[in-house]
C-alpha positions in Angstrom: 0.0 0.0 0.0 1.5 3.3 -1.0 0.5 7.0 -1.1 -2.5 6.8 1.1 -4.1 8.8 3.8 -6.2 7.4 6.8 -7.8 10.1 9.2 -9.8 9.4 12.5 -9.2 5.7 12.3 -11.8 3.6 14.0 -10.3 0.2 13.6 -6.7 -1.0 13.5 -4.8 -2.5 10.5 -3.5 -5.9 11.3 -0.9 -8.0 9.5 -0.6 -11.6 10.9 1.7 -14.5 10.1 0.2 -17.7 8.9 -1.8 -15.9 6.2 -1.0 -16.7 2.6 1.0 -13.7 1.6 2.8 -13.6 -1.8 5.7 -11.2 -2.0 6.6 -8.5 0.4 4.1 -6.4 2.3 5.0 -2.7 2.1 3.3 0.4 3.7 5.0 3.5 2.2 4.4 7.2 1.9 1.1 7.1 3.8 -0.3 9.3 6.5 -2.1 7.7 9.4 -3.9 10.4 11.5 -5.5 9.7 14.9 -6.8 6.4 16.2 -8.1 5.5 19.6 -5.7 2.5 20.1 -3.1 0.9 17.8 -3.2 2.0 14.3 -1.2 -1.0 13.1 -0.6 -4.4 14.7 1.9 -6.8 13.4 1.7 -10.4 14.5 4.6 -12.8 13.7 5.1 -11.5 10.2 8.6 -11.6 8.6 8.4 -9.8 5.2 6.9 -6.4 6.0 8.4 -3.1 5.5 6.9 0.2 6.9 8.7 3.1 5.3 8.3 7.0 5.0 4.9 7.2 6.7 3.5 9.7 9.2 2.0 8.4 12.4 0.2 11.2 14.3 -1.9 11.2 17.4 -2.3 7.4 18.2 -2.3 5.6 21.5 0.2 3.1 19.9 1.3 4.0 16.4 2.5 0.5 15.8 2.3 -2.6 18.0 4.7 -5.5 17.0 3.9 -8.9 18.5 6.5 -11.2 17.1 8.1 -11.1 13.6 10.9 -9.2 12.0 9.4 -6.1 10.3 11.6 -3.3 9.0 10.4 0.2 10.3 12.5 2.9 8.6 12.3 6.6 7.6 9.0 7.2 9.3 7.9 10.2 11.3 6.2 9.4 14.6 4.8 12.6 16.2 2.6 13.4 19.1 1.4 9.9 19.9 1.1 8.5 23.4 3.8 6.0 22.2 5.2 5.2 18.8 6.3 1.6 19.1 5.3 -1.3 21.4 7.7 -4.2 20.7 7.0 -7.5 22.5 6.3 -11.3 22.3 9.7 -12.1 20.9 9.6 -9.4 18.2 12.9 -8.6 16.5 12.3 -5.6 14.2 14.8 -3.5 12.5 14.1 0.1 13.5 16.3 2.6 11.8 16.4 6.2 10.6 13.0 7.3 12.1 12.0 10.5 13.9 10.4 10.1 17.3 9.1 13.4 18.6 6.8 14.8 21.3 5.3 11.5 22.7 3.3 11.9 25.9 4.5 8.6 27.4 7.4 6.6 26.1 8.4 6.8 22.4 9.2 3.1 22.5 8.3 0.3 24.9 10.5 -2.9 24.5 9.9 -6.3 26.0 12.1 -8.3 23.5 15.9 -7.9 23.1 16.5 -9.1 19.5 15.7 -5.8 17.7 18.0 -3.5 15.8 17.6 0.1 16.8 20.1 2.5 15.1 20.4 5.9 13.5 17.1 7.3 14.8 16.4 10.7 16.2 14.5 11.2 19.5 13.3 14.6 20.7 10.9 16.1 23.2 9.5 12.8 24.4 8.5 12.2 28.0 10.6 9.1 28.0 12.5 7.8 25.0 12.5 4.1 25.9 10.9 2.0 28.5 12.5 -1.5 28.8 10.3 -4.1 30.3 12.3 -7.3 29.8 15.5 -8.8 31.1 17.4 -8.9 27.8 19.8 -6.2 26.9 18.8 -4.1 23.9 21.6 -2.8 21.5 20.7 0.9 20.8 24.0 2.4 19.6 24.3 5.3 17.2 21.0 7.1 17.8 20.5 10.8 18.6 18.7 11.0 21.9 18.0 14.6 21.9 21.2 15.5 23.8 24.8 14.7 23.8 24.9 14.6 27.5 25.1 11.0 28.8 23.3 11.9 32.1 20.4 13.5 30.2 20.2 10.4 27.8 20.2 8.1 30.8 17.4 10.1 32.4 15.1 9.5 29.5 15.7 5.7 29.3 14.0 3.3 31.8 16.2 0.2 32.1 18.6 -1.6 34.4 19.7 1.5 36.3 16.1 2.0 37.4 15.2 -1.5 38.0 17.9 -4.3 38.5 15.5 -6.9 37.1 15.5 -5.3 33.7 18.1 -5.5 30.9 20.2 -2.6 29.8 19.7 -0.3 26.8 23.1 -0.2 25.3 23.0 3.4 23.9 26.7 4.2 23.8 28.3 5.3 21.6 25.5 7.7 20.6 25.2 10.3 17.8 26.3 13.8 19.0 24.1 15.7 16.6 20.8 14.6 14.9 20.8 12.5 11.8 19.7 14.0 8.5 16.7 11.7 7.8 14.5 11.0 4.8 11.2 11.2 6.7 8.2 12.7 4.9 7.3 16.4 5.6 4.2 17.0 7.9 2.5 20.0 9.4 0.5 19.1 12.5 -1.4 22.5 12.2 -3.2 21.0 9.1 -4.8 18.3 11.4 -6.1 20.1 14.5 -6.4 18.1 17.6 -10.0 17.2 18.2 -9.7 16.0 21.8 -7.2 16.0 24.7 -4.4 13.6 24.1 -4.6 10.1 25.7 -2.3 9.2 28.6 -2.4 5.5 29.3 -0.4 2.7 30.9 1.1 -0.1 28.8 -1.4 -2.7 28.0 -4.3 -0.4 28.1 
């Protein structure tokens, strides 16, 4: 699916393994604007790419339950959270912009993902780790070149010894120049107060 717009989404888009899918599944150059819960859920799907889309004002922009999707060059802006990665999911998450999330930009329960060359800015929390596996997250721009500031915006082993560690060093010292799509939030005025919720709700 390419060059599409979905506004005020009332049901989620789901992609699940076990279905007869021929060739790669691609979502590219689309705008997904406002949904009550997850705009996209991916269940145990391997051959899927989500590229150069805008995700704006969702509770969970993308929820990944297993599988190895590629999520690249997307703009995630003003959601409650952008990505929720769990149930053994091992996505490749690279060269995305994560901005102005009211909870955490990414929740991670699984440790097998690739997280690199992304920009994080103005999020309440950049990452919340909920599992015991370490997560490699080197080479991202975290909104600061100050290690203490970066650490403060990641919830992991230093906050709870039962958790793994987000391995964020070495990190980018300036933002990456990314190929994310342009987007003006003023063109889509917010209808209601933004949702604040706990994981799993």
